[in-house]
PDB file of N, CA, C and O in Angstrom:
ATOM      1  N   MET A   1     122.764 113.722 114.338  1.00  0.00           N
ATOM      2  CA  MET A   1     122.349 112.800 113.387  1.00  0.00           C
ATOM      3  C   MET A   1     120.934 113.143 112.848  1.00  0.00           C
ATOM      4  O   MET A   1     120.049 113.601 113.571  1.00  0.00           O
ATOM      5  N   ARG A   2     120.792 112.896 111.567  1.00  0.00           N
ATOM      6  CA  ARG A   2     119.505 113.265 110.969  1.00  0.00           C
ATOM      7  C   ARG A   2     119.095 112.161 110.007  1.00  0.00           C
ATOM      8  O   ARG A   2     119.928 111.329 109.647  1.00  0.00           O
ATOM      9  N   HIS A   3     117.854 112.128 109.587  1.00  0.00           N
ATOM     10  CA  HIS A   3     117.382 111.111 108.559  1.00  0.00           C
ATOM     11  C   HIS A   3     118.065 111.500 107.292  1.00  0.00           C
ATOM     12  O   HIS A   3     118.292 112.678 107.015  1.00  0.00           O
ATOM     13  N   ALA A   4     118.390 110.501 106.528  1.00  0.00           N
ATOM     14  CA  ALA A   4     118.984 110.658 105.195  1.00  0.00           C
ATOM     15  C   ALA A   4     117.983 111.301 104.200  1.00  0.00           C
ATOM     16  O   ALA A   4     116.787 111.011 104.241  1.00  0.00           O
ATOM     17  N   THR A   5     118.437 112.077 103.411  1.00  0.00           N
ATOM     18  CA  THR A   5     117.634 112.767 102.382  1.00  0.00           C
ATOM     19  C   THR A   5     117.756 111.983 101.098  1.00  0.00           C
ATOM     20  O   THR A   5     118.585 111.077 101.001  1.00  0.00           O
ATOM     21  N   VAL A   6     116.985 112.299 100.158  1.00  0.00           N
ATOM     22  CA  VAL A   6     117.128 111.684  98.806  1.00  0.00           C
ATOM     23  C   VAL A   6     118.496 111.868  98.197  1.00  0.00           C
ATOM     24  O   VAL A   6     119.062 110.958  97.590  1.00  0.00           O
ATOM     25  N   GLU A   7     119.024 113.092  98.378  1.00  0.00           N
ATOM     26  CA  GLU A   7     120.430 113.388  97.880  1.00  0.00           C
ATOM     27  C   GLU A   7     121.445 112.603  98.562  1.00  0.00           C
ATOM     28  O   GLU A   7     122.458 112.272  97.945  1.00  0.00           O
ATOM     29  N   ASP A   8     121.260 112.254  99.849  1.00  0.00           N
ATOM     30  CA  ASP A   8     122.192 111.395 100.641  1.00  0.00           C
ATOM     31  C   ASP A   8     122.194 109.927 100.054  1.00  0.00           C
ATOM     32  O   ASP A   8     123.219 109.251  99.966  1.00  0.00           O
ATOM     33  N   LEU A   9     121.024 109.534  99.690  1.00  0.00           N
ATOM     34  CA  LEU A   9     120.759 108.131  99.212  1.00  0.00           C
ATOM     35  C   LEU A   9     121.373 107.833  97.910  1.00  0.00           C
ATOM     36  O   LEU A   9     121.531 106.656  97.588  1.00  0.00           O
ATOM     37  N   ILE A  10     121.734 108.787  97.134  1.00  0.00           N
ATOM     38  CA  ILE A  10     122.363 108.711  95.823  1.00  0.00           C
ATOM     39  C   ILE A  10     123.651 107.901  95.932  1.00  0.00           C
ATOM     40  O   ILE A  10     123.994 107.103  95.060  1.00  0.00           O
ATOM     41  N   TYR A  11     124.361 108.148  97.065  1.00  0.00           N
ATOM     42  CA  TYR A  11     125.675 107.527  97.237  1.00  0.00           C
ATOM     43  C   TYR A  11     125.590 105.979  97.517  1.00  0.00           C
ATOM     44  O   TYR A  11     126.591 105.272  97.401  1.00  0.00           O
ATOM     45  N   ILE A  12     124.375 105.477  97.887  1.00  0.00           N
ATOM     46  CA  ILE A  12     124.262 104.062  98.179  1.00  0.00           C
ATOM     47  C   ILE A  12     123.175 103.416  97.226  1.00  0.00           C
ATOM     48  O   ILE A  12     122.450 102.490  97.588  1.00  0.00           O
ATOM     49  N   ASN A  13     123.137 103.972  96.027  1.00  0.00           N
ATOM     50  CA  ASN A  13     122.093 103.525  95.079  1.00  0.00           C
ATOM     51  C   ASN A  13     122.157 102.020  94.831  1.00  0.00           C
ATOM     52  O   ASN A  13     121.117 101.369  94.736  1.00  0.00           O
ATOM     53  N   ASP A  14     123.394 101.442  94.723  1.00  0.00           N
ATOM     54  CA  ASP A  14     123.516 100.081  94.546  1.00  0.00           C
ATOM     55  C   ASP A  14     122.867  99.219  95.652  1.00  0.00           C
ATOM     56  O   ASP A  14     122.192  98.224  95.391  1.00  0.00           O
ATOM     57  N   LEU A  15     123.118  99.673  96.928  1.00  0.00           N
ATOM     58  CA  LEU A  15     122.542  99.048  98.041  1.00  0.00           C
ATOM     59  C   LEU A  15     121.002  99.140  98.002  1.00  0.00           C
ATOM     60  O   LEU A  15     120.294  98.150  98.190  1.00  0.00           O
ATOM     61  N   LEU A  16     120.540 100.307  97.764  1.00  0.00           N
ATOM     62  CA  LEU A  16     119.149 100.524  97.682  1.00  0.00           C
ATOM     63  C   LEU A  16     118.450  99.703  96.627  1.00  0.00           C
ATOM     64  O   LEU A  16     117.318  99.246  96.782  1.00  0.00           O
ATOM     65  N   SER A  17     119.196  99.537  95.532  1.00  0.00           N
ATOM     66  CA  SER A  17     118.526  98.648  94.461  1.00  0.00           C
ATOM     67  C   SER A  17     118.404  97.229  94.959  1.00  0.00           C
ATOM     68  O   SER A  17     117.426  96.541  94.668  1.00  0.00           O
ATOM     69  N   ARG A  18     119.373  96.802  95.693  1.00  0.00           N
ATOM     70  CA  ARG A  18     119.383  95.390  96.256  1.00  0.00           C
ATOM     71  C   ARG A  18     118.333  95.250  97.293  1.00  0.00           C
ATOM     72  O   ARG A  18     117.707  94.195  97.393  1.00  0.00           O
ATOM     73  N   ILE A  19     118.097  96.322  98.115  1.00  0.00           N
ATOM     74  CA  ILE A  19     117.090  96.163  99.163  1.00  0.00           C
ATOM     75  C   ILE A  19     115.708  96.201  98.490  1.00  0.00           C
ATOM     76  O   ILE A  19     114.802  95.460  98.872  1.00  0.00           O
ATOM     77  N   ARG A  20     115.570  97.042  97.521  1.00  0.00           N
ATOM     78  CA  ARG A  20     114.231  97.187  96.776  1.00  0.00           C
ATOM     79  C   ARG A  20     113.846  95.851  96.087  1.00  0.00           C
ATOM     80  O   ARG A  20     112.664  95.622  95.828  1.00  0.00           O
ATOM     81  N   SER A  21     114.808  94.988  95.796  1.00  0.00           N
ATOM     82  CA  SER A  21     114.519  93.720  95.147  1.00  0.00           C
ATOM     83  C   SER A  21     114.026  92.623  96.174  1.00  0.00           C
ATOM     84  O   SER A  21     113.676  91.514  95.772  1.00  0.00           O
ATOM     85  N   ILE A  22     114.012  92.931  97.378  1.00  0.00           N
ATOM     86  CA  ILE A  22     113.643  91.886  98.394  1.00  0.00           C
ATOM     87  C   ILE A  22     112.115  91.803  98.353  1.00  0.00           C
ATOM     88  O   ILE A  22     111.422  92.800  98.552  1.00  0.00           O
ATOM     89  N   GLU A  23     111.622  90.638  98.099  1.00  0.00           N
ATOM     90  CA  GLU A  23     110.176  90.303  97.995  1.00  0.00           C
ATOM     91  C   GLU A  23     109.437  90.694  99.280  1.00  0.00           C
ATOM     92  O   GLU A  23     109.913  90.404 100.378  1.00  0.00           O
ATOM     93  N   LYS A  24     108.334  91.318  99.156  1.00  0.00           N
ATOM     94  CA  LYS A  24     107.357  91.617 100.232  1.00  0.00           C
ATOM     95  C   LYS A  24     107.789  92.893 101.081  1.00  0.00           C
ATOM     96  O   LYS A  24     107.064  93.327 101.976  1.00  0.00           O
ATOM     97  N   LEU A  25     109.020  93.472 100.745  1.00  0.00           N
ATOM     98  CA  LEU A  25     109.424  94.731 101.468  1.00  0.00           C
ATOM     99  C   LEU A  25     108.952  95.895 100.649  1.00  0.00           C
ATOM    100  O   LEU A  25     109.127  95.881  99.430  1.00  0.00           O
ATOM    101  N   ARG A  26     108.348  96.933 101.265  1.00  0.00           N
ATOM    102  CA  ARG A  26     107.820  98.035 100.653  1.00  0.00           C
ATOM    103  C   ARG A  26     108.488  99.302 101.107  1.00  0.00           C
ATOM    104  O   ARG A  26     108.782  99.520 102.282  1.00  0.00           O
ATOM    105  N   GLU A  27     108.710 100.125 100.104  1.00  0.00           N
ATOM    106  CA  GLU A  27     109.411 101.397 100.313  1.00  0.00           C
ATOM    107  C   GLU A  27     108.361 102.507 100.309  1.00  0.00           C
ATOM    108  O   GLU A  27     107.984 102.974  99.235  1.00  0.00           O
ATOM    109  N   LYS A  28     107.885 102.935 101.450  1.00  0.00           N
ATOM    110  CA  LYS A  28     106.839 103.961 101.534  1.00  0.00           C
ATOM    111  C   LYS A  28     107.380 105.328 101.192  1.00  0.00           C
ATOM    112  O   LYS A  28     106.657 106.089 100.549  1.00  0.00           O
ATOM    113  N   ASN A  29     108.572 105.701 101.560  1.00  0.00           N
ATOM    114  CA  ASN A  29     109.309 106.904 101.313  1.00  0.00           C
ATOM    115  C   ASN A  29     110.651 106.515 100.917  1.00  0.00           C
ATOM    116  O   ASN A  29     111.070 105.441 101.347  1.00  0.00           O
ATOM    117  N   PRO A  30     111.494 107.319 100.058  1.00  0.00           N
ATOM    118  CA  PRO A  30     112.794 106.944  99.700  1.00  0.00           C
ATOM    119  C   PRO A  30     113.647 106.544 100.936  1.00  0.00           C
ATOM    120  O   PRO A  30     113.840 107.325 101.868  1.00  0.00           O
ATOM    121  N   GLY A  31     114.115 105.360 100.893  1.00  0.00           N
ATOM    122  CA  GLY A  31     115.010 104.840 101.979  1.00  0.00           C
ATOM    123  C   GLY A  31     114.354 104.437 103.254  1.00  0.00           C
ATOM    124  O   GLY A  31     115.037 104.205 104.252  1.00  0.00           O
ATOM    125  N   HIS A  32     112.980 104.339 103.261  1.00  0.00           N
ATOM    126  CA  HIS A  32     112.238 103.861 104.435  1.00  0.00           C
ATOM    127  C   HIS A  32     111.422 102.582 104.012  1.00  0.00           C
ATOM    128  O   HIS A  32     110.459 102.624 103.246  1.00  0.00           O
ATOM    129  N   PHE A  33     111.913 101.453 104.591  1.00  0.00           N
ATOM    130  CA  PHE A  33     111.414 100.208 104.158  1.00  0.00           C
ATOM    131  C   PHE A  33     110.479  99.546 105.252  1.00  0.00           C
ATOM    132  O   PHE A  33     110.807  99.599 106.437  1.00  0.00           O
ATOM    133  N   TYR A  34     109.338  98.935 104.856  1.00  0.00           N
ATOM    134  CA  TYR A  34     108.459  98.367 105.719  1.00  0.00           C
ATOM    135  C   TYR A  34     108.051  96.905 105.327  1.00  0.00           C
ATOM    136  O   TYR A  34     108.094  96.525 104.157  1.00  0.00           O
ATOM    137  N   PHE A  35     107.641  96.081 106.397  1.00  0.00           N
ATOM    138  CA  PHE A  35     107.283  94.762 106.119  1.00  0.00           C
ATOM    139  C   PHE A  35     106.167  94.478 107.102  1.00  0.00           C
ATOM    140  O   PHE A  35     106.315  94.610 108.317  1.00  0.00           O
ATOM    141  N   HIS A  36     105.060  94.089 106.535  1.00  0.00           N
ATOM    142  CA  HIS A  36     103.812  93.919 107.363  1.00  0.00           C
ATOM    143  C   HIS A  36     103.467  95.186 108.205  1.00  0.00           C
ATOM    144  O   HIS A  36     103.079  95.096 109.369  1.00  0.00           O
ATOM    145  N   GLY A  37     103.620  96.293 107.595  1.00  0.00           N
ATOM    146  CA  GLY A  37     103.371  97.553 108.345  1.00  0.00           C
ATOM    147  C   GLY A  37     104.361  97.978 109.357  1.00  0.00           C
ATOM    148  O   GLY A  37     104.131  98.972 110.045  1.00  0.00           O
ATOM    149  N   LYS A  38     105.435  97.301 109.493  1.00  0.00           N
ATOM    150  CA  LYS A  38     106.436  97.573 110.475  1.00  0.00           C
ATOM    151  C   LYS A  38     107.640  98.174 109.777  1.00  0.00           C
ATOM    152  O   LYS A  38     108.080  97.670 108.744  1.00  0.00           O
ATOM    153  N   ASN A  39     108.204  99.309 110.369  1.00  0.00           N
ATOM    154  CA  ASN A  39     109.390  99.878 109.832  1.00  0.00           C
ATOM    155  C   ASN A  39     110.587  98.872 110.004  1.00  0.00           C
ATOM    156  O   ASN A  39     110.963  98.553 111.132  1.00  0.00           O
ATOM    157  N   ILE A  40     111.141  98.406 108.935  1.00  0.00           N
ATOM    158  CA  ILE A  40     112.196  97.497 108.979  1.00  0.00           C
ATOM    159  C   ILE A  40     113.643  98.093 108.909  1.00  0.00           C
ATOM    160  O   ILE A  40     114.580  97.666 109.584  1.00  0.00           O
ATOM    161  N   ALA A  41     113.713  99.054 108.079  1.00  0.00           N
ATOM    162  CA  ALA A  41     115.029  99.776 107.808  1.00  0.00           C
ATOM    163  C   ALA A  41     114.814 101.172 107.319  1.00  0.00           C
ATOM    164  O   ALA A  41     113.900 101.450 106.543  1.00  0.00           O
ATOM    165  N   HIS A  42     115.670 102.051 107.784  1.00  0.00           N
ATOM    166  CA  HIS A  42     115.768 103.376 107.200  1.00  0.00           C
ATOM    167  C   HIS A  42     117.134 103.902 107.461  1.00  0.00           C
ATOM    168  O   HIS A  42     117.902 103.275 108.191  1.00  0.00           O
ATOM    169  N   PHE A  43     117.484 105.059 106.882  1.00  0.00           N
ATOM    170  CA  PHE A  43     118.823 105.477 106.855  1.00  0.00           C
ATOM    171  C   PHE A  43     119.003 106.857 107.634  1.00  0.00           C
ATOM    172  O   PHE A  43     118.079 107.670 107.666  1.00  0.00           O
ATOM    173  N   HIS A  44     120.242 107.095 108.269  1.00  0.00           N
ATOM    174  CA  HIS A  44     120.498 108.333 108.911  1.00  0.00           C
ATOM    175  C   HIS A  44     121.833 108.755 108.342  1.00  0.00           C
ATOM    176  O   HIS A  44     122.512 107.973 107.676  1.00  0.00           O
ATOM    177  N   VAL A  45     122.224 110.052 108.619  1.00  0.00           N
ATOM    178  CA  VAL A  45     123.548 110.571 108.143  1.00  0.00           C
ATOM    179  C   VAL A  45     124.005 111.393 109.301  1.00  0.00           C
ATOM    180  O   VAL A  45     123.238 112.134 109.917  1.00  0.00           O
ATOM    181  N   ASP A  46     125.328 111.241 109.599  1.00  0.00           N
ATOM    182  CA  ASP A  46     126.059 112.004 110.679  1.00  0.00           C
ATOM    183  C   ASP A  46     127.416 112.307 110.099  1.00  0.00           C
ATOM    184  O   ASP A  46     128.153 111.384 109.753  1.00  0.00           O
ATOM    185  N   ASN A  47     127.761 113.529 109.985  1.00  0.00           N
ATOM    186  CA  ASN A  47     129.043 113.853 109.506  1.00  0.00           C
ATOM    187  C   ASN A  47     129.406 113.178 108.201  1.00  0.00           C
ATOM    188  O   ASN A  47     130.494 112.618 108.071  1.00  0.00           O
ATOM    189  N   SER A  48     128.514 113.225 107.243  1.00  0.00           N
ATOM    190  CA  SER A  48     128.606 112.564 105.938  1.00  0.00           C
ATOM    191  C   SER A  48     128.752 111.101 105.912  1.00  0.00           C
ATOM    192  O   SER A  48     129.053 110.518 104.870  1.00  0.00           O
ATOM    193  N   ILE A  49     128.540 110.469 107.062  1.00  0.00           N
ATOM    194  CA  ILE A  49     128.567 108.957 107.151  1.00  0.00           C
ATOM    195  C   ILE A  49     127.134 108.540 107.167  1.00  0.00           C
ATOM    196  O   ILE A  49     126.319 109.076 107.917  1.00  0.00           O
ATOM    197  N   ILE A  50     126.821 107.557 106.314  1.00  0.00           N
ATOM    198  CA  ILE A  50     125.487 106.926 106.187  1.00  0.00           C
ATOM    199  C   ILE A  50     125.393 105.764 107.059  1.00  0.00           C
ATOM    200  O   ILE A  50     126.277 104.909 107.021  1.00  0.00           O
ATOM    201  N   TYR A  51     124.319 105.655 107.902  1.00  0.00           N
ATOM    202  CA  TYR A  51     123.981 104.583 108.764  1.00  0.00           C
ATOM    203  C   TYR A  51     122.614 104.024 108.375  1.00  0.00           C
ATOM    204  O   TYR A  51     121.743 104.747 107.889  1.00  0.00           O
ATOM    205  N   ILE A  52     122.443 102.691 108.608  1.00  0.00           N
ATOM    206  CA  ILE A  52     121.075 102.114 108.425  1.00  0.00           C
ATOM    207  C   ILE A  52     120.630 101.606 109.710  1.00  0.00           C
ATOM    208  O   ILE A  52     121.401 100.962 110.421  1.00  0.00           O
ATOM    209  N   ASP A  53     119.412 101.859 110.057  1.00  0.00           N
ATOM    210  CA  ASP A  53     118.772 101.237 111.197  1.00  0.00           C
ATOM    211  C   ASP A  53     117.950 100.045 110.692  1.00  0.00           C
ATOM    212  O   ASP A  53     117.116 100.170 109.795  1.00  0.00           O
ATOM    213  N   ILE A  54     118.224  98.870 111.313  1.00  0.00           N
ATOM    214  CA  ILE A  54     117.471  97.655 110.981  1.00  0.00           C
ATOM    215  C   ILE A  54     116.900  97.214 112.344  1.00  0.00           C
ATOM    216  O   ILE A  54     117.641  96.719 113.194  1.00  0.00           O
ATOM    217  N   GLY A  55     115.638  97.389 112.541  1.00  0.00           N
ATOM    218  CA  GLY A  55     115.063  97.215 113.877  1.00  0.00           C
ATOM    219  C   GLY A  55     115.757  98.154 114.787  1.00  0.00           C
ATOM    220  O   GLY A  55     115.834  99.346 114.490  1.00  0.00           O
ATOM    221  N   ASN A  56     116.277  97.674 115.899  1.00  0.00           N
ATOM    222  CA  ASN A  56     116.926  98.642 116.890  1.00  0.00           C
ATOM    223  C   ASN A  56     118.486  98.659 116.734  1.00  0.00           C
ATOM    224  O   ASN A  56     119.206  99.197 117.575  1.00  0.00           O
ATOM    225  N   GLU A  57     118.946  98.064 115.655  1.00  0.00           N
ATOM    226  CA  GLU A  57     120.342  98.074 115.407  1.00  0.00           C
ATOM    227  C   GLU A  57     120.706  99.109 114.417  1.00  0.00           C
ATOM    228  O   GLU A  57     120.037  99.257 113.395  1.00  0.00           O
ATOM    229  N   ARG A  58     121.810  99.876 114.701  1.00  0.00           N
ATOM    230  CA  ARG A  58     122.409 100.903 113.728  1.00  0.00           C
ATOM    231  C   ARG A  58     123.698 100.379 113.187  1.00  0.00           C
ATOM    232  O   ARG A  58     124.564  99.932 113.939  1.00  0.00           O
ATOM    233  N   ILE A  59     123.834 100.429 111.883  1.00  0.00           N
ATOM    234  CA  ILE A  59     125.022  99.935 111.232  1.00  0.00           C
ATOM    235  C   ILE A  59     125.566 100.962 110.277  1.00  0.00           C
ATOM    236  O   ILE A  59     124.828 101.492 109.447  1.00  0.00           O
ATOM    237  N   LYS A  60     126.821 101.246 110.377  1.00  0.00           N
ATOM    238  CA  LYS A  60     127.517 102.152 109.490  1.00  0.00           C
ATOM    239  C   LYS A  60     127.567 101.509 108.068  1.00  0.00           C
ATOM    240  O   LYS A  60     128.018 100.370 107.946  1.00  0.00           O
ATOM    241  N   VAL A  61     127.122 102.201 107.008  1.00  0.00           N
ATOM    242  CA  VAL A  61     127.107 101.627 105.726  1.00  0.00           C
ATOM    243  C   VAL A  61     128.404 101.815 104.953  1.00  0.00           C
ATOM    244  O   VAL A  61     128.872 102.943 104.801  1.00  0.00           O
ATOM    245  N   THR A  62     129.003 100.707 104.453  1.00  0.00           N
ATOM    246  CA  THR A  62     130.153 100.828 103.645  1.00  0.00           C
ATOM    247  C   THR A  62     129.904  99.942 102.456  1.00  0.00           C
ATOM    248  O   THR A  62     129.018  99.087 102.465  1.00  0.00           O
ATOM    249  N   LYS A  63     130.697 100.158 101.435  1.00  0.00           N
ATOM    250  CA  LYS A  63     130.518  99.289 100.223  1.00  0.00           C
ATOM    251  C   LYS A  63     130.921  97.850 100.497  1.00  0.00           C
ATOM    252  O   LYS A  63     130.655  96.979  99.668  1.00  0.00           O
ATOM    253  N   PHE A  64     131.560  97.567 101.640  1.00  0.00           N
ATOM    254  CA  PHE A  64     132.039  96.301 101.968  1.00  0.00           C
ATOM    255  C   PHE A  64     131.012  95.464 102.779  1.00  0.00           C
ATOM    256  O   PHE A  64     131.174  94.248 102.876  1.00  0.00           O
ATOM    257  N   ASN A  65     129.958  96.090 103.363  1.00  0.00           N
ATOM    258  CA  ASN A  65     129.056  95.389 104.129  1.00  0.00           C
ATOM    259  C   ASN A  65     127.666  95.341 103.584  1.00  0.00           C
ATOM    260  O   ASN A  65     126.740  95.122 104.365  1.00  0.00           O
ATOM    261  N   TYR A  66     127.445  95.524 102.328  1.00  0.00           N
ATOM    262  CA  TYR A  66     126.133  95.439 101.724  1.00  0.00           C
ATOM    263  C   TYR A  66     125.472  94.000 101.861  1.00  0.00           C
ATOM    264  O   TYR A  66     124.274  93.846 102.099  1.00  0.00           O
ATOM    265  N   ASP A  67     126.340  93.008 101.694  1.00  0.00           N
ATOM    266  CA  ASP A  67     125.749  91.620 101.907  1.00  0.00           C
ATOM    267  C   ASP A  67     125.277  91.422 103.339  1.00  0.00           C
ATOM    268  O   ASP A  67     124.203  90.876 103.590  1.00  0.00           O
ATOM    269  N   ASP A  68     126.101  91.877 104.267  1.00  0.00           N
ATOM    270  CA  ASP A  68     125.655  91.721 105.682  1.00  0.00           C
ATOM    271  C   ASP A  68     124.370  92.453 105.948  1.00  0.00           C
ATOM    272  O   ASP A  68     123.485  91.917 106.615  1.00  0.00           O
ATOM    273  N   ILE A  69     124.234  93.682 105.439  1.00  0.00           N
ATOM    274  CA  ILE A  69     123.012  94.479 105.623  1.00  0.00           C
ATOM    275  C   ILE A  69     121.812  93.729 105.040  1.00  0.00           C
ATOM    276  O   ILE A  69     120.763  93.655 105.680  1.00  0.00           O
ATOM    277  N   LEU A  70     121.953  93.176 103.840  1.00  0.00           N
ATOM    278  CA  LEU A  70     120.862  92.483 103.197  1.00  0.00           C
ATOM    279  C   LEU A  70     120.457  91.240 104.027  1.00  0.00           C
ATOM    280  O   LEU A  70     119.267  90.950 104.149  1.00  0.00           O
ATOM    281  N   TYR A  71     121.419  90.521 104.586  1.00  0.00           N
ATOM    282  CA  TYR A  71     121.203  89.339 105.425  1.00  0.00           C
ATOM    283  C   TYR A  71     120.424  89.791 106.618  1.00  0.00           C
ATOM    284  O   TYR A  71     119.415  89.164 106.940  1.00  0.00           O
ATOM    285  N   LYS A  72     120.832  90.869 107.317  1.00  0.00           N
ATOM    286  CA  LYS A  72     120.172  91.344 108.521  1.00  0.00           C
ATOM    287  C   LYS A  72     118.757  91.802 108.259  1.00  0.00           C
ATOM    288  O   LYS A  72     117.889  91.603 109.108  1.00  0.00           O
ATOM    289  N   ILE A  73     118.487  92.418 107.101  1.00  0.00           N
ATOM    290  CA  ILE A  73     117.157  92.781 106.722  1.00  0.00           C
ATOM    291  C   ILE A  73     116.322  91.569 106.582  1.00  0.00           C
ATOM    292  O   ILE A  73     115.255  91.489 107.190  1.00  0.00           O
ATOM    293  N   LYS A  74     116.754  90.604 105.801  1.00  0.00           N
ATOM    294  CA  LYS A  74     115.993  89.351 105.564  1.00  0.00           C
ATOM    295  C   LYS A  74     115.792  88.599 106.904  1.00  0.00           C
ATOM    296  O   LYS A  74     114.722  88.050 107.169  1.00  0.00           O
ATOM    297  N   ASN A  75     116.771  88.593 107.670  1.00  0.00           N
ATOM    298  CA  ASN A  75     116.601  87.771 108.987  1.00  0.00           C
ATOM    299  C   ASN A  75     115.573  88.577 109.852  1.00  0.00           C
ATOM    300  O   ASN A  75     114.726  87.945 110.482  1.00  0.00           O
ATOM    301  N   TYR A  76     115.607  89.899 109.910  1.00  0.00           N
ATOM    302  CA  TYR A  76     114.571  90.563 110.673  1.00  0.00           C
ATOM    303  C   TYR A  76     113.222  90.342 110.155  1.00  0.00           C
ATOM    304  O   TYR A  76     112.258  90.247 110.915  1.00  0.00           O
ATOM    305  N   MET A  77     113.119  90.252 108.813  1.00  0.00           N
ATOM    306  CA  MET A  77     111.760  90.006 108.212  1.00  0.00           C
ATOM    307  C   MET A  77     111.312  88.568 108.613  1.00  0.00           C
ATOM    308  O   MET A  77     110.144  88.361 108.941  1.00  0.00           O
ATOM    309  N   TYR A  78     112.219  87.606 108.587  1.00  0.00           N
ATOM    310  CA  TYR A  78     111.930  86.232 108.980  1.00  0.00           C
ATOM    311  C   TYR A  78     111.454  86.235 110.461  1.00  0.00           C
ATOM    312  O   TYR A  78     110.477  85.556 110.779  1.00  0.00           O
ATOM    313  N   LEU A  79     112.102  86.958 111.340  1.00  0.00           N
ATOM    314  CA  LEU A  79     111.650  86.981 112.699  1.00  0.00           C
ATOM    315  C   LEU A  79     110.270  87.503 112.949  1.00  0.00           C
ATOM    316  O   LEU A  79     109.490  87.011 113.765  1.00  0.00           O
ATOM    317  N   ILE A  80     110.016  88.583 112.150  1.00  0.00           N
ATOM    318  CA  ILE A  80     108.717  89.228 112.256  1.00  0.00           C
ATOM    319  C   ILE A  80     107.711  88.268 111.697  1.00  0.00           C
ATOM    320  O   ILE A  80     106.667  88.085 112.322  1.00  0.00           O
ATOM    321  N   GLU A  81     107.941  87.640 110.568  1.00  0.00           N
ATOM    322  CA  GLU A  81     106.940  86.728 109.887  1.00  0.00           C
ATOM    323  C   GLU A  81     106.622  85.593 110.889  1.00  0.00           C
ATOM    324  O   GLU A  81     105.485  85.123 110.918  1.00  0.00           O
ATOM    325  N   ASN A  82     107.531  85.172 111.656  1.00  0.00           N
ATOM    326  CA  ASN A  82     107.403  84.031 112.589  1.00  0.00           C
ATOM    327  C   ASN A  82     107.114  84.460 113.973  1.00  0.00           C
ATOM    328  O   ASN A  82     107.298  83.660 114.890  1.00  0.00           O
ATOM    329  N   GLY A  83     106.666  85.682 114.210  1.00  0.00           N
ATOM    330  CA  GLY A  83     106.310  86.066 115.563  1.00  0.00           C
ATOM    331  C   GLY A  83     107.430  86.258 116.485  1.00  0.00           C
ATOM    332  O   GLY A  83     107.192  86.222 117.692  1.00  0.00           O
ATOM    333  N   HIS A  84     108.625  86.457 116.065  1.00  0.00           N
ATOM    334  CA  HIS A  84     109.805  86.615 117.027  1.00  0.00           C
ATOM    335  C   HIS A  84     110.395  87.956 116.887  1.00  0.00           C
ATOM    336  O   HIS A  84     111.615  88.071 116.769  1.00  0.00           O
ATOM    337  N   ASP A  85     109.583  89.013 116.892  1.00  0.00           N
ATOM    338  CA  ASP A  85     110.176  90.328 116.783  1.00  0.00           C
ATOM    339  C   ASP A  85     110.621  90.794 118.185  1.00  0.00           C
ATOM    340  O   ASP A  85     109.782  91.150 119.012  1.00  0.00           O
ATOM    341  N   PHE A  86     111.882  90.790 118.437  1.00  0.00           N
ATOM    342  CA  PHE A  86     112.459  91.151 119.726  1.00  0.00           C
ATOM    343  C   PHE A  86     112.729  92.641 119.896  1.00  0.00           C
ATOM    344  O   PHE A  86     113.140  93.128 120.950  1.00  0.00           O
ATOM    345  N   ASN A  87     112.462  93.353 118.754  1.00  0.00           N
ATOM    346  CA  ASN A  87     112.722  94.833 118.621  1.00  0.00           C
ATOM    347  C   ASN A  87     111.498  95.665 118.877  1.00  0.00           C
ATOM    348  O   ASN A  87     111.462  96.809 118.425  1.00  0.00           O
ATOM    349  N   LYS A  88     110.481  95.174 119.576  1.00  0.00           N
ATOM    350  CA  LYS A  88     109.275  95.882 119.760  1.00  0.00           C
ATOM    351  C   LYS A  88     109.443  96.986 120.721  1.00  0.00           C
ATOM    352  O   LYS A  88     108.489  97.711 121.002  1.00  0.00           O
TER     353      LYS A  88
END
């Protein structure tokens, strides 16, 4: 498994656009998202399958789970904002 490259991320551009629209979330490098200086989400590739790490959770990315991924990112941000980051 390796970190996703810019070329890998082309395949999930719709998801990336939706993640980029989340307020207060910063993308320091393509596909690497931070909130209050903490790495919130980034992508990996294994055998042409793209995964997203949200905190300590790894999720296979499919076009059918974009809403779930966005929910998990926003929920993780909420936990961090309210001092409940269990993924330290």
